[in-house]
C-alpha positions in Angstrom: 74.8 117.6 84.4 71.3 117.0 85.5 70.4 117.1 89.8 68.7 113.9 89.3 72.0 112.1 88.3 74.5 114.9 90.2 72.1 113.1 92.9 72.9 109.5 92.5 76.4 110.3 91.5 77.2 111.2 94.9 74.8 108.7 96.1 77.5 106.5 94.5 81.0 107.9 95.5 79.3 107.5 99.7 79.2 104.3 98.8 82.5 103.9 97.7 83.5 105.3 100.0 81.8 103.6 102.8 83.3 100.2 101.4 86.8 102.4 101.9 85.7 103.0 104.8 85.3 99.6 105.4 88.2 98.3 104.1 90.6 100.5 106.4 88.8 99.4 109.0 89.4 95.9 108.9 93.6 96.5 108.4 94.6 95.4 112.1 95.9 99.2 112.6 93.3 102.1 109.7 95.4 104.7 109.7 93.5 107.5 112.0 94.5 110.7 109.5 93.1 107.4 106.6 89.5 107.2 108.3 89.1 111.3 109.3 89.3 111.9 105.3 87.1 109.4 104.5 84.3 110.5 107.4 85.3 114.5 106.2 84.7 113.5 102.8 81.1 111.1 102.5 80.0 114.0 105.4 80.2 116.8 102.7 78.6 114.3 100.2 75.9 113.9 102.2 75.5 117.1 102.9 75.6 117.8 99.2 73.2 115.1 98.5 70.4 116.6 101.4 70.8 120.0 99.9 70.0 119.1 96.1 66.8 117.0 97.5 65.7 120.0 98.8 65.9 122.8 96.8 
């Protein structure tokens, strides 16, 4: 997979996690553990995107 394709794939995954996060937050009682997990995943993806874009 090319670097550009990998970045695009990561951006798609990051966007998907945004949607998942929004859905979890809209629940009457969002699960804090789920929220933390989603946020950790988003941060890891964002870090990888930045690393790939600057290399």
